[in-house]
N, C-alpha and C positions, 0 to 999 in steps of 0.2 A: 504494500500500500504506500509506504514512504517513497519507493522508487517511482510509482505512478504519479504521486504528487510532485515530486522533483521534476519529472519530465513535463508535466503540465505547466508548472511555473516557468520552466525554461522556454517552452513553446510560446507562452503568452509574452514573455519578455522579448524573444526574438521577433515574434510577429509585430509587437509594438514598435520595434525599430525598423523592420524591413518594409512593412506595408505602407507607411506614410511616404517612404522614399519612392514608391511606385507611381505616385501621382505626378504626372507631367504637366497637365494643363490646369489653369486657374480654377476652373469649375469641374474638374474631374475627367474621367473616373479615377477612383482611388486605386483600382486594380482591375485588370482584364487579361484574359488569355488570348484575345484576338490581337493581331498586329495592327498597327496604325493604318497600313494600306488596306487591310481587310475591313476595318471599320469605315474607312472613307469610300471604298468602292460601292457604287450603287447610284440610285436615282433619288434626288433630294428636292424638296419644295420648301419655300419659306413659310414658317409657322408664325414667326413674329419678327418685328423689325424695330430698332431703337436708334434714335439720334441723341447723342450725348446723354445716354441713360434714360431718355424719355420715350415711352412706348408710342411709336408712330406707325403701328401696323395698319390702322385704318387709312391713314394718308397714303401709305405705300400701296394698299389695295385699291385706292381710288385712281392710281396711276397704272398699276400692273394688275391685269386680270388674272394671269397665271404664269408660272415659270416652271421649268424643269431643268435642274442641274444634274448632269450625268458625269460622275467622276469614275474613271477607270484606274484600277490599281497599277496598270502599266504606264501611267503618267500622262494620259490624255483626258480632256474634259470637253463637254459641249453644254452650252446654255441656250435654251429656247424660251422666249418670253413673249407673251401677248399683252399689248397695252390696251387700256380701256377706251381711249378717245376714238381712234379709228379702227380698233380691233385688228390691228396688223400684228403679225408675228415676225420676230427677228431671231436669228441664230448667230451665236459666236462660238468659236472653238479654239482650242490650243493645247498647250502642254502644261504640266505642273511638276514641281519637285519640292522635296522637303528643304527647309532652311532653318537656321538657328537651332540646331540640335532637335529638329522635328517639332519645334514649337510654332514655327511659321510655315506657311505654304506659299511658294513663289509660283504665281500663275501667269503664264505668257499667253496673250491672245494673238494667235497667228492668222485669224481670219480677217483682221484689219491690216491696212498698210499705212504706216509701218506697224510692226508688231508692238504691243504694249505690255509692260510688266506691272503686276499688282501683287503686293505681299499681304496675305491674310494672316493675322495673328489668331491662332486657334485658342479658344477658351474652353471648349468641351468637345470631346470626340468619342462617341460610343457608336454602336451599330444602330441606335435609335435616335441619336441627337448629334448634330454637327453645328456648333456655335463658333463664330469668328467675328472679328472686327477689323475694319480698315479706317483710314482717315481720308476724307475727301480733300479737294484742293484748298478748302477754307479751313482745314484743321478739325472739322466736325468728325466726331467719332461715330461711325456707322456700324451698328452691331446687328448681325443676322443670326437668327435661330432657325435652323433647318431640321426637317424631319423626313424620314423615308416616304417616298410616294406610295 
């Protein structure tokens, strides 16, 4: 019995030091067995949108009717969006790579000329949630919370 208690105490102590170190992103997850590429791979839609920490989802939805972001674990992406005013649909695509020890995602748009680079700072990445933020040209913090389609 003493041996079991000693093993349990050691396991709790080791878990207390190891598990917090597994958390890479500001909002988690604390631990996962899926790789970052596996969690990112798939079809995503915007669930909520914030400007400087203020919920602006309804303003976003008044401009954008629908969107679909397809992230491929091989490093390609496609974004298709339909706007509300003329109900036109546009598509962009390009490549992505990890940056800053996989805390950021460098996204290159190759469908435009010239190509453009945008860096997304990842806040949360699970297989059910993909949160990131960027800064616009005025320094406004734009935060997107995406969910699987």
